[in-house]
C-alpha positions in Angstrom: -31.8 9.9 -43.4 -28.1 10.6 -44.1 -28.0 13.3 -41.4 -29.5 10.9 -38.8 -27.0 8.2 -39.7 -24.2 10.8 -39.4 -25.4 11.9 -36.0 -25.6 8.3 -34.8 -22.0 7.6 -36.0 -20.7 10.8 -34.3 -22.5 9.9 -31.0 -21.0 6.4 -31.1 -17.6 7.9 -31.8 -17.9 10.3 -29.0 -19.0 7.5 -26.6 -16.1 5.4 -27.8 -13.5 8.2 -27.2 -15.1 9.2 -23.9 -15.0 5.7 -22.6 -11.4 5.1 -23.7 -10.3 8.4 -22.1 -12.1 7.4 -18.9 -10.3 4.1 -18.8 -6.9 5.8 -19.3 -7.7 8.2 -16.6 -8.7 5.5 -14.1 -5.6 3.4 -15.0 -3.4 6.5 -14.3 -5.2 7.0 -11.0 -4.5 3.4 -10.0 -0.8 3.9 -10.8 -0.8 7.2 -8.8 -2.5 5.5 -5.9 0.1 2.7 -5.9 2.9 5.3 -5.9 1.4 6.9 -2.9 1.5 3.6 -1.0 5.0 3.1 -2.2 6.1 6.5 -0.8 4.7 5.7 2.6 6.2 2.2 2.6 9.6 3.8 1.8 9.1 6.1 4.8 8.3 3.2 7.0 11.3 1.3 5.5 13.6 4.2 6.4 12.3 4.5 10.0 12.9 0.9 10.9 16.7 0.9 11.1 16.6 3.9 13.4 14.1 2.2 15.6 16.0 -1.1 15.7 19.3 0.7 16.6 17.5 2.5 19.4 16.1 -0.7 20.8 19.5 -2.5 20.3 21.1 -0.1 22.7 18.8 -1.3 25.5 18.2 -4.9 24.5 21.4 -6.2 22.8 20.6 -9.8 23.6 17.3 -9.8 21.6 19.1 -10.9 18.4 16.3 -13.1 17.1 13.9 -10.1 17.1 16.4 -7.9 15.3 17.1 -10.6 12.7 13.3 -11.0 12.1 13.0 -7.2 11.5 16.0 -7.2 9.2 14.7 -10.1 7.2 11.2 -8.5 6.9 12.8 -5.2 5.8 14.8 -7.0 3.1 11.7 -8.8 1.9 9.9 -5.5 1.6 12.8 -4.0 -0.4 12.7 -6.9 -2.9 8.8 -6.9 -3.4 7.7 -5.8 -6.8 4.1 -6.8 -7.3 1.0 -5.8 -5.2 0.8 -9.3 -3.8 4.5 -9.4 -2.9 4.2 -6.0 -1.3 1.2 -7.2 0.8 3.1 -10.3 1.9 6.1 -8.2 2.8 3.9 -5.8 4.8 2.5 -8.7 6.7 6.0 -9.8 7.6 7.1 -6.3 8.6 4.0 -5.7 10.8 4.7 -9.0 12.7 8.3 -8.0 13.1 7.5 -4.6 14.4 5.0 -6.2 16.9 7.9 -8.3 18.2 10.1 -5.3 18.4 7.6 -3.3 20.4 7.1 -6.4 22.7 10.8 -6.3 23.4 10.6 -2.6 24.2 7.9 -3.3 26.7 10.4 -5.1 28.9 12.7 -2.1 29.1 11.0 0.9 31.0 14.0 3.1 30.4 13.8 2.5 26.7 10.1 3.4 26.6 11.1 6.7 28.3 13.9 7.4 25.8 13.1 10.6 23.8 14.5 9.2 20.6 12.5 6.0 20.9 9.3 7.9 21.7 9.8 10.2 18.7 10.4 7.2 16.4 7.3 5.4 17.7 5.2 8.5 17.0 6.6 8.9 13.5 5.9 5.2 12.8 2.4 5.5 14.1 1.8 8.5 11.8 3.3 6.6 8.9 1.0 3.6 9.6 -2.0 5.9 9.5 -0.8 7.3 6.1 -0.2 3.8 4.8 -3.8 2.7 5.8 -5.2 5.8 4.1 -3.1 5.2 0.9 -4.2 1.5 0.8 -7.8 2.5 1.1 -7.5 5.1 -1.7 -5.6 2.6 -3.9 -8.3 -0.1 -3.3 -11.1 2.4 -4.0 -9.4 3.4 -7.2 -8.8 -0.2 -8.3 -12.5 -0.9 -7.6 -13.6 1.9 -9.9 -11.2 0.9 -12.6 -12.1 -2.8 -12.4 -15.8 -2.0 -12.4 -15.5 0.1 -15.6 -13.5 -2.7 -17.3 -16.3 -5.2 -16.5 -19.2 -2.9 -17.3 -20.9 -2.7 -20.7 -20.1 -1.1 -23.1 -16.7 -0.1 -21.7 -15.7 -3.8 -21.3 -15.7 -4.0 -25.1 -13.3 -1.0 -25.4 -11.2 -2.2 -22.5 -10.8 -5.6 -24.2 -9.9 -4.0 -27.6 -7.1 -2.0 -26.0 -5.8 -4.5 -23.5 -6.9 -2.9 -20.3 -6.6 -5.5 -17.5 -7.9 -5.7 -14.0 -5.6 -4.5 -11.2 -5.1 -6.4 -8.0 -6.4 -5.1 -4.7 -3.9 -4.5 -1.9 -5.0 -7.2 0.6 -3.4 -8.3 3.8 -3.7 -11.4 6.0 -6.5 -11.5 8.5 -4.0 -11.5 11.4 -2.4 -8.3 10.1 -5.6 -6.3 10.0 -5.0 -5.0 13.5 -3.0 -1.8 13.8 0.5 -2.0 15.2 0.2 -1.4 18.9 2.4 1.4 20.2 2.4 1.6 24.0 4.3 4.1 26.1 
């Protein structure tokens, strides 16, 4: 009888440790996934001034568009939470759409090698951002599911594991940035 009780206690202990370690692993994956988004957003952030300067050379009178891009970029720089980042990304996507609309009116700009290269880099970065968002949201889903599932919800509650927010965007921002040549 004593051995059976000891085996049960050991098994419960192993389940407890295993569940705790899995929660820690998933929390670290969420943090890693967020940092991957952050890397791509930084890349996008760094590309924008070069793109704006290139367009400015051809369309100096489009001040309102340039101001919108600058404001959106500043909002992105100051965003700290997942929600603030999503809101900033919506603003930057709208601003970039306006910038590309301005570029459409200048055929010589669309043919400019520097502009074409920046558009290509931005398109690649947008794809990487989309992948990183998907990976982040998949990781958050696994983490949140474990926190809500029995018996891991008990261990999560005991050690203060909290659900993470998904990276969501506005419905109007779900369309990719259109890059036309």
